[in-house]
Steps between C-alpha positions, in 0.01 A plus 500: 500500500384719213458872560202664337550820307353807665221689326572865415290605801681263736835613366408865563385424855825315571709781350325791673482341846390763751635798304267797441558755225375850429592475133489198272640501148373192316590366157333159496587242234183564296376245248308651209433480128651781296353669191646233271321226693818360653518414867734760643759475642477120471545490126787256434726781384427704814494224761692651790298419811182336623196725485179518702143531383299806596309289754822373661628857533169618649521223762835621640408643844682833470277650771680299770821690423379859523478762770204733525523726304700355211520525124578259218674566170397218269652450156253353251546425129287701256331178387336468845390860564143417401475266802515798733 
């Protein structure tokens, strides 16, 4: 029987379980185009890990893992700052 690969959201849900956090530090595997027009960090020379699109990252249900109140520290590459 073939196992299907979990989506990033499903993987997060499986990982977090019923844990609740007051602080979350997130450094998602962003996929973006840098100033030279190369896909970063997926350029052949920089290929180190699988990345996620902005939409895939936005779909990760972080809210299920937080207490009230909570805060999030989110690393974002400069190339994506204009997306808010």
